[in-house]
C-alpha positions as CSV (number, residue, x, y, z in Angstrom):
1,X,-41.6,-49.5,-16.4
2,X,-39.8,-49.3,-13.2
3,X,-36.7,-48.8,-15.2
4,X,-38.2,-46.0,-16.5
5,X,-39.5,-44.3,-13.6
6,X,-36.6,-44.5,-12.4
7,X,-34.5,-43.5,-15.1
8,X,-36.9,-40.3,-14.8
9,X,-36.2,-39.4,-11.5
10,X,-32.5,-39.2,-11.7
11,X,-32.6,-37.4,-15.1
12,X,-34.5,-35.1,-12.5
13,X,-32.1,-34.3,-9.8
14,X,-29.7,-34.0,-12.6
15,X,-31.2,-31.2,-14.6
16,X,-31.1,-29.4,-10.7
17,X,-27.9,-27.9,-10.6
18,X,-28.6,-26.8,-14.3
19,X,-31.4,-24.8,-12.9
20,X,-29.7,-23.1,-10.0
21,X,-27.3,-22.1,-12.2
22,X,-29.3,-20.5,-14.6
23,X,-31.4,-19.5,-11.7
24,X,-28.1,-17.6,-10.5
25,X,-26.9,-16.8,-13.7
26,X,-30.3,-14.5,-15.1
27,X,-30.0,-12.9,-11.1
28,X,-26.9,-11.6,-11.2
29,X,-27.5,-11.1,-14.9
30,X,-30.3,-8.5,-14.0
31,X,-29.0,-6.7,-10.9
32,X,-25.4,-5.8,-13.1
33,X,-28.1,-4.3,-15.9
34,X,-30.4,-2.9,-13.0
35,X,-27.1,-1.2,-10.9
36,X,-26.6,0.2,-14.7
37,X,-29.8,2.0,-14.8
38,X,-29.5,3.3,-11.6
39,X,-26.5,4.8,-12.0
40,X,-26.2,8.7,-11.6
41,X,-24.2,11.2,-14.1
42,X,-22.6,12.6,-11.5
43,X,-21.4,9.1,-10.4
44,X,-20.5,7.9,-13.8
45,X,-19.0,11.9,-14.1
46,X,-17.3,10.7,-11.3
47,X,-16.2,7.9,-11.8
48,X,-14.7,9.6,-15.7
49,X,-12.2,11.6,-13.3
50,X,-11.3,9.1,-11.3
51,X,-10.3,7.4,-14.0
52,X,-7.5,9.8,-15.6
53,X,-7.1,11.1,-11.9
54,X,-6.4,7.2,-11.4
55,X,-3.4,7.5,-14.4
56,X,-1.6,10.3,-13.6
57,X,-0.7,9.4,-9.8
58,X,0.2,5.6,-11.9
59,X,3.1,7.6,-13.6
60,X,4.2,10.6,-10.8
61,X,7.7,10.0,-10.7
62,X,7.8,6.6,-12.8
63,X,11.3,8.3,-14.3
64,X,12.6,8.0,-10.5
65,X,14.2,4.3,-10.2
66,X,17.5,5.3,-7.3
67,X,17.4,6.8,-4.4
68,X,19.2,6.9,-1.3
69,X,18.6,9.7,1.7
70,X,19.1,10.0,5.3
71,X,17.2,11.6,7.9
72,X,15.0,11.4,11.3
73,X,12.6,8.7,12.7
74,X,11.5,8.8,15.8
75,X,9.2,6.1,16.5
76,X,6.6,5.5,18.9
77,X,4.9,2.5,20.2
78,X,1.3,2.6,21.7
79,X,1.7,6.3,22.4
80,X,5.1,5.1,23.8
81,X,8.9,6.9,21.5
82,X,10.0,3.6,20.7
83,X,13.5,4.7,18.8
84,X,14.4,8.6,18.3
85,X,17.3,8.1,15.9
86,X,18.8,8.7,12.5
87,X,18.0,6.6,9.3
88,X,19.8,6.0,6.3
89,X,17.6,3.5,3.2
90,X,19.0,3.4,-0.1
91,X,15.6,2.4,-2.7
92,X,15.6,0.2,-6.0
93,X,12.4,0.4,-8.3
94,X,9.5,-0.9,-6.2
95,X,11.0,-4.4,-4.4
96,X,14.8,-3.8,-3.5
97,X,14.9,-1.3,0.1
98,X,17.2,-1.2,1.9
99,X,17.2,0.4,5.7
100,X,20.5,2.0,8.3
101,X,18.5,3.2,11.9
102,X,22.2,3.9,13.8
103,X,21.8,4.1,17.7
104,X,24.3,6.9,18.6
105,X,26.2,6.4,15.3
106,X,26.4,2.7,15.5
107,X,24.1,0.5,12.6
108,X,22.0,-1.0,15.6
109,X,18.7,-2.2,13.5
110,X,19.5,-3.5,9.2
111,X,16.7,-4.2,7.2
112,X,17.4,-5.4,3.6
113,X,14.6,-6.8,0.4
114,X,15.9,-7.4,-2.9
115,X,12.5,-9.3,-4.1
116,X,12.5,-12.0,-2.9
117,X,14.6,-12.4,0.8
118,X,13.9,-10.4,3.6
119,X,16.9,-10.2,5.7
120,X,16.7,-8.4,9.5
121,X,20.0,-8.3,11.5
122,X,19.6,-6.7,15.0
123,X,22.1,-5.3,17.8
124,X,20.2,-4.2,20.7
125,X,20.0,-6.7,22.7
126,X,23.2,-8.9,24.0
127,X,22.5,-12.1,21.7
128,X,22.3,-9.9,17.9
129,X,19.2,-10.8,15.9
130,X,19.6,-11.9,12.5
131,X,16.1,-13.6,10.3
132,X,15.9,-13.8,6.8
133,X,12.0,-14.4,5.3
134,X,9.8,-14.2,2.2
135,X,9.6,-11.4,0.8
136,X,5.6,-12.1,-0.1
137,X,3.4,-9.1,1.9
138,X,6.5,-8.3,4.0
139,X,5.6,-5.7,6.5
140,X,7.6,-3.2,8.3
141,X,6.2,-4.1,11.3
142,X,9.5,-6.0,13.2
143,X,11.3,-1.6,13.2
144,X,7.8,0.8,13.4
145,X,5.4,-1.2,14.6
146,X,2.7,-0.5,12.5
147,X,2.2,-3.4,9.3
148,X,3.2,-1.4,6.6
149,X,4.1,-3.4,3.8
150,X,7.7,-3.2,1.9
151,X,6.8,-2.3,-1.1
152,X,4.9,1.0,-0.1
153,X,7.3,2.6,2.4
154,X,9.1,2.5,-1.3
155,X,6.5,3.6,-3.2
156,X,6.4,6.5,-0.5
157,X,10.0,7.4,0.0
158,X,10.2,7.5,-4.1
159,X,7.3,10.3,-3.5
160,X,4.8,8.0,-5.3
161,X,0.8,6.7,-4.3
162,X,0.8,3.3,-3.6
163,X,-2.6,2.0,-5.6
164,X,-4.6,-1.1,-5.0
165,X,-6.5,-3.2,-7.0
166,X,-9.9,-2.8,-7.6
167,X,-12.5,-2.7,-9.0
168,X,-14.3,0.5,-8.8
169,X,-13.1,4.5,-8.2
170,X,-14.6,7.7,-7.4
171,X,-14.0,10.7,-6.6
172,X,-15.5,13.1,-4.7
173,X,-15.2,16.9,-3.4
174,X,-14.2,16.6,0.3
175,X,-16.4,17.0,3.0
176,X,-15.3,19.9,4.0
177,X,-15.0,21.7,0.7
178,X,-11.2,21.9,0.2
179,X,-9.8,19.0,-1.4
180,X,-10.4,15.6,-3.6
181,X,-11.0,11.8,-1.7
182,X,-10.9,9.4,-4.2
183,X,-11.8,6.0,-3.1
184,X,-10.7,2.6,-4.6
185,X,-13.3,-0.3,-4.0
186,X,-13.3,-3.8,-4.8
187,X,-15.7,-6.2,-5.6
188,X,-17.2,-8.0,-2.3
189,X,-14.8,-6.6,0.0
190,X,-15.4,-2.6,0.3
191,X,-13.4,0.1,-0.1
192,X,-9.6,-0.6,0.0
193,X,-8.0,2.4,0.1
194,X,-7.9,6.7,-0.1
195,X,-6.1,9.0,-1.1
196,X,-7.5,12.3,-0.5
197,X,-5.8,15.2,-3.0
198,X,-5.2,18.7,-3.0
199,X,-7.4,21.2,-5.3
200,X,-5.5,20.5,-7.9
201,X,-6.3,17.2,-8.0
202,X,-2.6,15.7,-8.6
203,X,-0.6,16.4,-5.1
204,X,-1.9,13.9,-2.8
205,X,-1.6,14.7,0.8
206,X,-2.6,11.1,2.8
207,X,-3.5,7.9,1.5
208,X,-5.7,5.0,4.4
209,X,-5.3,1.6,3.5
210,X,-7.5,-0.6,4.9
211,X,-8.8,-4.0,5.7
212,X,-11.7,-6.4,4.6
213,X,-13.3,-5.6,8.2
214,X,-13.5,-2.1,6.5
215,X,-10.7,-1.2,10.0
216,X,-7.6,1.3,9.2
217,X,-4.4,-0.3,8.4
218,X,-2.5,2.5,8.4
219,X,-2.1,5.7,7.6
220,X,0.2,7.6,5.3
221,X,0.4,11.6,5.4
222,X,2.6,13.0,3.2
223,X,4.0,16.7,5.4
224,X,5.3,17.6,3.6
225,X,7.2,17.8,0.1
226,X,10.4,19.1,-1.8
227,X,12.2,19.0,-4.9
228,X,14.7,16.7,-6.0
229,X,16.4,17.4,-9.5
230,X,13.0,17.3,-11.7
231,X,11.4,15.1,-8.4
232,X,8.7,15.6,-5.9
233,X,9.8,13.7,-3.4
234,X,8.8,13.3,1.0
235,X,10.6,16.3,3.1
236,X,8.4,15.0,6.4
237,X,6.4,11.8,6.3
238,X,4.5,10.2,8.6
239,X,2.9,6.4,9.0
240,X,0.4,5.9,11.9
241,X,-2.9,3.0,12.5
242,X,-5.4,3.5,15.1
243,X,-3.5,2.0,18.0
244,X,-1.1,4.8,18.8
245,X,1.3,3.4,16.9
246,X,3.7,4.5,14.2
247,X,6.9,7.0,13.3
248,X,7.6,10.0,11.1
249,X,10.5,10.5,9.3
250,X,12.1,13.9,8.3
251,X,14.0,14.0,5.2
252,X,17.6,16.2,5.6
253,X,19.3,14.8,3.0
254,X,17.9,12.5,-0.9
255,X,20.0,12.0,-4.0
256,X,17.7,10.5,-7.0
257,X,19.8,8.3,-9.9
258,X,22.6,6.6,-7.7
259,X,24.1,4.0,-8.9
260,X,22.9,0.6,-7.0
261,X,24.4,-3.1,-6.3
262,X,23.1,-6.7,-5.8
263,X,24.7,-6.7,-2.5
264,X,23.2,-3.5,-1.1
265,X,19.8,-5.1,-0.7
266,X,21.2,-8.4,1.2
267,X,22.6,-8.8,4.9
268,X,24.1,-12.0,5.1
269,X,23.6,-13.4,8.3
270,X,26.1,-12.9,11.4
271,X,29.9,-14.8,12.7
């Protein structure tokens, strides 16, 4: 009998994790069912329209593979001007880019990415600085003070809208009554991105990206667009954070369909 009692106690304790799992599954199913039942018709319509808008945004300038441009870049850090110089860039697909900042006509700052590595070279100081690091989640913070992803700046320079992974999307009219805002949310995360659109729901004016705590990471604004061949690309682009940091790019010339080679996106260490 003692052995049977002991085995009974063990079997009961073994059942506890199973019962907990079953209970959690039932609660989650109930919550899911409740959320579906309480969804308002206008919310369902907003979700359906959001999917249509997302599909259109994902196909923006999709045939634009290679491009280059020259212009002026102004960078401010904590409200003070840091750079006000000429800049040139080459972009390819969605992962390759080369940017050169010219100071007094000399290429003083270079940054490039071939999709695997990021190469940074700066000659403004007494000792030239060369850094190579993995391209995963790499940013342009070294140059522009804002932690904007390299993949994002490539998309923006190509006139596209970077879209974060999300679980839900809603399209609503802006509070001002002018245009719409598309809000992307991630489960257990909250709002991850907001896209502000014109009345036609096609032209993007502004994009905001948020971290897990709900704070703004950075804001991208298409201040002015231009037609180059069959594409709509930036003529003036502004990127900023809420920490008085950011930059503005004024595009003076823009070319599409240019030939590129892998060597354009790699900087070798100085001799």
